[in-house]
N, C-alpha and C positions, 0 to 999 in steps of 0.2 A: 265216370272216371276218365272221360276223354281228355280232360285237361290236367289230370293229376299224374304225378310220377308213380308208376307201378313198380314196386320193389319186389324182387325175387330173392328168396333165401336159398343160397347155395351151400349145402352142408358137406364139408370135407370129413370123411369118416375116420381120419387118423388125427390124434392130437398133435399140434405143431405150433411153432412160433409164427410171428407176423411175416417173416421172410419166407417161410415155407408156404404159407397161405398165399402170399403174393405170387409165388411161382405157379401155383395152381390157377390163380386168377388170370394169368397171361393167356390162357386158352380162349378167353373172351375179351379181346381188346376193345377199347372204347368205340372204335369205328365199326365194330361188328354188332354192337348192341343198338337196337332200334331206338329212335328218339321216344322219350316217355317211359322207358324201362331202366331200371337200375339193379343189376345183380349185386348182391352182397354176400361175399364168401365168409363163412364161419366154420372153423374147425371144432370138432367135438372136444370137450374139455378133458376127457379121459378115454381110455379104451384100447383098441387094437394097435399093434405096431406095424405089421406088414400085410395083414390079410392072407397069411400064408398057411392057415390051418382052420379046422372047424372051430377051434377055440376062438380065433380072431373073427371068424364069420359071425359067431354068436354075438361077440362084443360089438361088431359094426352094426348089426341089426338093431341091437338095443340102444346104443349111443346115438345113432342117427335118428331113431324114433324119438328118443329123449330130447334131442336138439330141435326137432321139427314139430313136436306135438302142439305147441302153442303158436305156431306161425300165423294162423288165422287171426288170433287175438292180437298178435304183434303188428297187424296191418299189412302183412305180405300178400301179394296177389297170387303167388305160386311158390312151390318148393322144387328145387332141383337137387338131386342127390349126386354128389361128385365122385361116383364110383360105378364101374361097369357091373359090379356085383348087385347093383340096385338094392343095397342094404336098407332095410326098414321100409321099402316101398309100399308093400301091401298094407302094412300096419298103419302107415301114415295116411293112405287113401281111406282106410276105415275110419280114422279119427277126424280127418279134415274134409272140408267141402271145397276148398280151393284146389286147383289142379296140382298134382305131384307127378314129376317125370323122372325116370331113371335112364342113364345113358345106355345101359345094356339093352333094355327093351326098345328104346328109340333107335339105337344103332342097328340092331338086328332087323327091326322092321324096315328101316331105310335100305339095308342091304338086300332084303328080299324084293324090294321094288326095283333095285338096280341090276339084279341078275337072278340066276336060278339057284346057285349054290354059293355060300360064303364060307370063308375060313376066318377063324379068330386067331390073330397074331399077337402073342403076348411075351412077357419078359422071362418068366420061368414056370416050370410045370407045377409049382406049389399053388399057382392061381387057377389051375384047371378046375378044381371043385367049385369055384365061383361061377364059372360058365355052365358047368354041369347042372348046378342048382337052378339057374335061371332058365336055361334052355329046356329043362325038364318041366318046370312050372309053366312055361309059355307053350310047350308042345311043338317046338320048332326044329327038332332034330332032323327031320326029313329034308331041311334046307341047308344043313351044315355039311360042308365038304371035309373040314378037319379043324382041329385046334392045335396050333403049333407054337413053340416057344424058342427063344434063343438061349435058354438055360443060363440067364444072367441075373444075379440078385439085383432087384430094383432099389432105387433110392427114392422113397415117396416124398421127400422134402426137397432135395436138390434136383430131382428128376433126371434128365439126360444131359444137362449142361456140362460141357467139358469132355463129354464122352462121345460126341457125335460121330467122329471119324470111325470109331470101332463099332458102336451100337448100330448106326444107320446101315452099315454094310451087312451086319448080321441079320438085321430085320429084312433088308431087301432080299438076301439070299433065301431066307425061310419063306418069304412071300412068293418068290418064284417057284419054290418047291410046292407050295400050296396050289399054285396055278397049274404047273406042269404035271405034278404027280397025283394031286388030290382032286383036281377038277374044279377048283374055286374060280369063280368069275367076279368075285368081289372080296376085298379084304376088309375086315373090321379090326381096328386096333383094340387090344384087350384091356386097355386101361386109359383113364383120362390123364394119367401121369406120363403117357407116351405122346402127348399132343405135339411135342417139339419135332417129332419125326414125320408128321403127317405130310407136310409139304414136300419133303425130300422123297418119300415113297410115291406120292401122287405124281411127281414129276418124272419118275423113272419106270413106273409100272404101266402096262397097257390096260389095266382094269381099275375100276373105282376103288379108292381107299377111304373108308369111313372113319372119321375122327369123332369119337362118340360124344365128347363133351359139347362141342358146338352144335352138333346135330340135335342133341337132347335139349339144349337151351333154345334153339330156334323153334323146336316143336312146342316147348312150353310157352314161348312168346305167342305163337300162333293160337294155341288153345285159349290163352287169356284174351287175345284180341277178338276171337270168335265167341267168347262167352261160354266155352266148353269146359267141362270138368268130368272126372271119372264117374261112372255109374254107381250110385249108392245101393242099387240092387246087387251089383257085383261085389261091392265093398261096403257092406252095411255097417252103420255106426254102432258102437257098443251101447247097450242099454244102461250100463253103469260105468261111465268113464272113470279112470283112476289118474287123472292128470296130476294131482298134487303128489301122488306117490311116484309117478313117472319122472316128475321134475326134480326130485331129490337127487342130489349129486350133480345136477346140471346148473341150477340156479343157486343152490345153497353152498 
């Protein structure tokens, strides 16, 4: 595959139009992508609205799995899940042999290499269960200083555009509290929808700021280049796959 373009399927967990998908894709500008790779963003066709509840968490798990289950057959070299909730991650690893990476796991792992304790900085407390789920599954609570929010309803389509003056200041203030009051020495942005704030915070804080989408994407590129993929002992394939049933509602 050295001379072939390696396509990566990036799954957006919320249904949205082309403009919304384009806003999400801006976290991976063309000059950030290594030559020979092509990330392709695809939003799920139906499902959750905001990820603000256990109801939406279930829908995101199912629709992301539905969107990614045939990625190998479609010729993709890897799958990137465009949400820090890592929705559908383990199910896709079970079904696929190509590498599957989630921004939550990737960002938290990077944060643990950058410091001793990290804080998750997010938009509103309704997203806390997303991190509680993944941090519990990964067993990483001992490295978490805190989870903090700016208590502001997110816009998963328009993101932070036009709100920078207010939102960036709130995020910086909470990040400093995470440092000074909670003992964080690394900040992890709690959503790929917050990527527009990463440069601002990194330029004003004395500790690393982890932007989860780009970190996860680079981790996936590296795995593909090294010929690595998840362990099928850890994520065994189903003896009786149900791909045709899974695809109903996605392709039909």
